[in-house]
Each structure stands twice: as structure tokens, then as C-alpha cells.
C-alpha positions, -999 to +999 in steps of 0.1 A: -440-281-436-418-260-413-381-268-411-383-274-373-411-300-377-394-318-405-362-320-385-379-335-355-396-361-377-362-371-391-349-375-355-378-398-346-371-420-376-334-422-367-342-430-331-365-459-340-337-474-361-312-473-332-304-504-312-312-505-275-285-507-249-292-544-244-290-550-282-257-531-285-243-552-256-254-584-273-240-573-307-207-565-290-206-599-274-212-616-308-186-594-326-161-602-299-164-639-307-146-632-340-156-643-375-175-676-374-160-687-407-124-680-397-130-697-364-142-728-382-111-728-403-088-726-372-082-689-372-096-676-339-099-639-329-104-624-363-120-590-362-157-593-370-185-572-384-221-579-376-242-596-403-280-596-398-293-628-412-314-625-444-332-659-441-369-653-437-367-616-442-384-597-470-368-573-494-351-544-476-360-558-442-334-565-416-335-592-390-336-586-353-304-574-336-304-608-319-304-627-352-268-619-362-236-637-370-200-623-368-182-622-401-148-606-409-149-581-438-136-608-462-164-632-453-190-605-450-186-582-480-151-578-495-141-614-504-147-631-538-177-650-549-183-679-525-161-664-498-181-632-490-217-636-481-228-605-500-210-616-532-228-649-534-250-661-505-257-696-520-221-704-527-211-690-492-237-712-475-226-743-494-190-736-482-196-725-446-231-735-436-265-717-438-271-685-419-294-705-396-268-731-389-242-704-382-267-685-360-273-716-339-235-720-333-233-684-322-263-686-299-248-717-283-215-699-278-231-668-263-257-687-241-235-716-231 
């Protein structure tokens, strides 16, 4: 395969993984709400990362850019077991609520 053709195939794969303008706007609105866990504990306006919900997704599949919840780095990936979703999802959900419960709260906050 020629180098130019291989490069253009890589660009097409990357373009298909990119969020649309509307998706980016939605993700920014969700992130601007702050971490849903911190908010529930009375700490509003904590910086948030986007967590794509895993419920109902297969291995290595990611949810839609509309099925997201805002989590601070501690609640998303850097906290201890039961605090960070990616360090123990079952313990996290027992403590803060399921992904679907948290998603519902976010959708109500965004859609009014």
C-alpha cells in the first residue's frame, strides 16, 4: 500500500471517531455542570471530565456522546476503590448511584 493512501485511510478513521459540533456543545454543557458526585455531596462547581456510561455497552464499545455523566478526576479515575468509577464500578454505584440513575439526573438538569 502506498504511503499516501495509508495516511488518508488513517485520517478517515480519526474523522469518524470525532464528535460533531452539536455533540461537543452538549459535552461542554454537561462538563460545565461539575462532578455529579461532588454536587450530591454539597460541593458544587468541581471541575469535571466526561464519562461515557458503560451500562449496556459491549467490550471496547463506547456509549453515545449523549450518554455521558460529568465526573471529577477523583470520581472518574484517580480516586480509591469505591470512589473512582474506573477503580471499582460496583462499589462506586453502590455509593453514588448507578450510571443510569446519574445519567437521568444529568439529562433532567440539561433539559430542564
